[in-house]
N, C-alpha and C positions, 0 to 999 in steps of 0.2 A: 806454355802452350797446352800442357795437360789440363789446366783448369778452364780453358776457354769453352769447351762444350758444356760444362756445368753452368757457367755464366749465361750462356745462350739459353740453356734450359730454363733457368730462373727468369730470364727476360721474357721468354715466350709464355711461361706460366703466368707471370705477372700481367702481361698484356691480355691473356685469356680471361683472367679473373676480372680485370678492369673492364673488359668488353662485356662480360656477363652482367656486372653491376650497372653498367651504362644501359644495357638493353632492358634490364629490370626497371630502372628509373624511367626510361622512355615509355615503357608500357604503363607504369603507374601514372605518369603525367597524362598520358592519353586517356586512361580511365577516369582520372580526376576531371579532365576537360569535358568529357562526355557527361559526367554527373553534374558538374557545375552548369553546363549549358542547358541540360534538361531542366534543372531547377529554375534557371533564369527564364526559360520559356514558360514554365508552369506558373510562376509567380509574377511575371512581367518585369523582370529585372534586367539590367545590362550585364553583359558577360565579356570578360577579357581572358583570352586563353593563356594558359601557363606554358612555360618553357623549362628547360633544364636549369636555368638560373633563377627562376621565380615561378611560383605556382599560380593557378587560376584565381580569378576574382569575380564575384558577382555583387552588385549593389543596386539599391533602389528603395522602394517602400513596400513593407510587408504589413498588411492589415492596418495601414495608416501610420506606421512608424518607420523612420529611416533605418535601413539595415544594410549590413555588408558582411560577406564572408570572403576571406582570402587565405591562401596557403602561403606559408613563408618558411624560411630556414633560419634556425637559431643556432649560432655558433657558441661553443664552449671549449676554449683552448684550441686543440687541433681537431676536435671532433665537431660534428654538426648534426642537427636533428630537424626533421620536418614537423611543422605544427599547422593546425587549422584554427583560425580565430574567427569566432562569430561575434558580431557587435550589433545591438539594437538600441537605438537612441530614443529618449523621451524628453519632454520639456524639463528643464532643470528644476530640481527641488529647492536649490539655493540654500542648502544647509551643510554643504561640504561633506555629504554622506559617502562613506566607503564601507562596504561589507565584504568580508572574506571568510572562508571556512576556517574553523578553529584548528583543524589538523594541519600538518605539514608546515609550510612557510608561515601560515597564520599563527600557529602555536609558537613558532620561534619568535615572531614579532611580539607576541604577548609576553613571553619570558623576558624579552629585552625591554619591557616597560611600555610597549605601545598602548595607546588609549583603547579601552574596551568598555563601552557603555553598557549598563544593564537596562534592558527595555522593560522587564517585568514578565516576559513570556519565557518560562524556564527552558523549554525545548529550544526556542530560538536563541536565547542567550548562550546555551551550551553549544549550539551549532555554528554561530557566527561571531566573529570579532566585529564590533560595531564602533565605527569612528565617525565623528561629526564635529564641525565647528560650532554647531548649535545643539547641545545635548537635549535641551527641553523640546526644541522643535523636532528633533529626531524621534523622541518618544511619542510625540503627537502624530508624526507621519507613519511610524511603524505600528499600525493598528493590528488587532488580531487577524483581520482578513488578509492584510498584506503579509504579515509574518507567516501565515499558513501557506500562502502561495509561494513565498520564497523558500520555506522549509521543503515544500513538495518539489519545487524546481531543483533545489540542492540535492535531494535524494536521487533524482534522475541524472543530474549533471553536477557531480561533486567539484568540478573545476570552476564553478560559477563565482564571479566577482560582480558586485553591484556598486556602481558609482553614482554620483549625484545626478547624472544625466544619461546614463547608459548601463546596459547589462552586457557583460563580456564573458565568453567562454573560450579558453585556450586549450585545445585538445591536441595531444601529441599524435603525430601521424598525419597523413593526407587522406581526406575523406573521398571515397570513390563511389558513394551510394547516394543517388539523387533523393531517395525517400528520407534518408538520414538528414540531409541538408534542409529539406523542406520542413520536416517535423521539428527540428531544433529551432529553426527560424520562427516558425509559427508559435512554438511554446514560449520563446523569449518575447515575442510581440504581445502575447497574452499577458505575461507578467508585467511588461511595460505599461499595458493598459491599466492594470490594477494599481500600479504605482502612480500613474499620471491622472487617473480619473477618480475623483473623490466619491462619485456616485457608485461606481463599480466596487471601489474599496469598501464602502458601507454594505453593499450587497454581500460581499465575501465575509465581512464581519458578522452579518446576520446569519450566514450559513454556519460559521464557527459556533455562534451562540446556540443555534438550533441543535447542533450535534452535542454540545455540552449539556444543554437542558433536556435533551431527548424529545424535543418537539417534533411531531410528525412532519416529514419533509414536504416541501412544496414541489409540485411536479408540472407546473403550468408554464408561465412565461419565462421563468429562469432557465428552463430546459430547451427553449426554442433555438433553432439552428443559428439565428442571428445573434444570440448571446455569445459572450466571449468564451474561449476555450476553458479557462479556469472556472468560470461560473458553471459551465455544463459538467465539468469533472466533479465539482462539489455536489451538484444536485444528483448526478448519477451515483456517486458513492453513498449519499444519504439514502437513496431509494434501495440500493443493493443491501445496505446494512439493515434496512427495515423489511427486507424480504420481497420488495417489489421488483423482482428481477426482470420481468418482461419489459417494463418501461425503461429500467436502467440499461438493459441490453440494447434497446433502440438508440438511446443517447450515446452510448459508447461505440456502437457500430458506426454511427454518423461521424463521431470524432475520429475513429480509426481510419475512415476514408479520407479525412483531411490531414491526419498526422500518422501516416502508415508505418512509421518506424519508431514511434514513441513507445518505449517499453511499458510504461504505466498504463497508457490508454489501451494499447492492444491487449495487454494482460487482463484488464478489466472487461474488455469486449469479449474475450474468449471465455472468461469465467462466468459472466452473467448470461451469455448465450448457452453455455453448457448447463447451468443451473435451471434456466428457463425451459430447456428442452428435456430435462429429466422427467420421465413419466411419474405421475403421482403414485405413492406406495399402494401396492395392490392389497385389497382386503381379502384375507384368507377366511373362507367360510368353514366353520366347523362342520364335519359330517354329521348327518342325523343319526341317532342311535338306531340299530337294526330293529325292525318290527318283529316281535315274537308272537306267533299265533297261539293264543290260549283258548282252550275249549269254552264255548259259551254254554252255561248250564241249561239254557232253554232248549238246546238242540243236541244234547248228549243223550244217547240211548242209555237207559238205566242199567241195561245188561252189559254195557261196555265198561270195563275198568280202565281208567286212564292211568298209565304207568307214571310213577313218581320217580324222577331222576335223583339218584343218590351219588354224589361225587366220590370217586376214589381219591382221597386226599393224598395218599402216599404216592400213587402212580402219577398224579398230575403235578406233584411237586417236582418229580424228576423231569417232566417235559417242559416245565416253565423256565424260560430263559431269564437270567437276571436282568433287571432294569438298569441301564447305565446311569451313572451319576451325571447330573447336568454339568455341562462345561462352564466353569466359572468365568472363563475368558471369552465366552461367546458374544457377550454384549458389553463392549467397553464402557458404554454409557452408565452401567450400573456400578462401575468402579467409583470409589469415593476418593477424590483427590484432596490431599492435605498439605500440599507443598506449592503455594502460589508462586514462589520465586522460581521453581523449576519450570512451571508452565510458562510464566512470563519470559523466562530466558529462552525457552524454545521458540516462542512466538515473536519476541521483540529484541532478543539479544544480538541478532545478526542484522546486517544492513539489507533488509528486504523492502521491496515496494509494498504498498498497502494491499494490493490484490494478492500478492504472494502470502502475506501474513493471514489474510482472510481464508485463502485456500487451505493453508496448514491447519487453521482452526477447524474448518469443516472436516478435514481428513482425520484429525486425531482427538479433538476435544469436544466437539459440539454435543450437547446433551449430557455431559458428564456431571455427576453429583460432586459437590465440593464441600469441604469443611475448612474454611480459611480464617486467618486472623489478620488484622491490620488496624491502621489508625483511621478513625472516622473523620472525614473532612467536613461533610455537611449532610443533613437529612431534612426532608420536608415532605408534606403530603401533596400528592399530585393526582390528577384525574386521568392522565394518559401519558404514555411514553411511546416513542416511535418503535422501540424494540421490545420493551417489557409489556406493552399492550395497554388495555383499558383498565382503569382503577375504579375507585380510589385505592391507593396504597402509599406507604411511606417509602419514598425513594432516597436511598443513601448512597453517597460516594465514599468508598473506603480505599485508601492507598495501601496496596498489598505488596508492592515490590519497587525497588529502585535499582536500575540496571545501568551499566556502562555500555553505551552504544558506540560503535566505531565512528559513526557519522555525526550523531547528535550529542555525544557526551553522556552525562547522567540523565536518565529519563525515568519518570515515575509512571508505573502501571497501576491503574485503579480498577476496582470492581464497582459497577453500578448495580445496586441491590434493591429488589422489591420486597419490602417487609409488610406485614399486615398493618392496617391503620392502628395507631396508638403506640407503635414501637418507639416513635420519636420521644415519647414522654419518659422512656426508660434509659435513654442514652443521650450523650451530649457530644458535640464536636470536640475533637482533640483527644478523645479517650480511645483506648485499644479495645476492640471488640472481636469476638469470634462468632461466626455465623455459618449456617448450613443452607444449601439450596442446590439448584440445578442450572448449569450454564445454558443460556438461551440465545446468546448473540455476541457479536464483537464489532467494535468500530476501530479498525486497525490504525487509521490516521491519528486519532486522539488517544490511542492506547487504552481503550476501555473494554473490559469484559463484563457482560451483563448476566446477572444471576436472578432467576425468578424463583417463586415459591420458597422464599427464604424465611429463616427463623433465627433468633439469637440463640447462641449456645453458651454453656459455661466455658470460661477460659480453661485451656488445657493445663 
């Protein structure tokens, strides 16, 4: 009998805890139902409310592609967890394609001997395990434009899995934000369009080639609001990298209105707007020297003796304050950086979205002088580059660092360097070179740092 009160206490405490979690779960389901219903109304989808036994579901067509989001419970032993699954379908590629991230379960599958095709895109091959019943067809389908879009999508949604006829994201937890649901669905629909439409895929491949070649960006039809989300992102990034922040800001502002919770798009919108709003650097005018009235010989009375000032050097030396030495750290741009790996690690070593990397470059490295060594990949004479400007000059691509990235595996960071015409005659691809110059830009997505006013230097 003495133990009965203690049992009662535990029972009451257990019921209270259970009641608390039930109340929390009910509030979460109510919030999820509100978010799912709001997204369904916005995108014209059907909505089925969730209950304690199963979460809400929305389904229909998003930007022309069948789509569904549902919340479900996954059991593992005696425990269970809520998940939200996004699915957007597209016409089957009919090559048995399956892509998954190299990390986590994908890495385990690879260790166990799962097929992993090499596509030829180093970054894509490091990021994805590629499986297909038709390896040759898979390489033809996974063009540079498509791999760029999938790399970009993976950086925002690391849970991405690409199948032969659909894109799937399984996210732990139950989503209670309507903007999140809308943004993720529209981003998946955009990637589905690139996979399904050969014309859009070619357009994206052209964008990749422009960025690699440094061709000035196009800012006309490709940036129109009727163009796909990924097409407009690519054009906006090109313009931002080329310093055309006003137009880039308009593109990203329109995209942010359509995808208000997409971290990459909203980040670029904020950055381009901030850069475009910055006032131009003020011109500091040097003060004019004081005017000293000196006697004009024509008007000086001959009887007046003009006193001649003779300085008291000893007395003035005591009154003269010492001139402070210039602060060597006042202008970081005058620092000469000799460690490309350290800078590359700072910019690209972590899993950052492209706008975050670009902002870090602006904050810490823009305009800095460099003396770097690396392996020359190629060099050719060009008349113009979207970042390096108008030539002619010899444009070289120099691999300066190889990094281990948490998301994409091993990635190569390159310097795109503007040398004087004729430099190409003195060096050849595959050789190690040392060069000096000044950092003038970055293309965060393709991991290029641009160096202007460059010259070859002797190897250290």
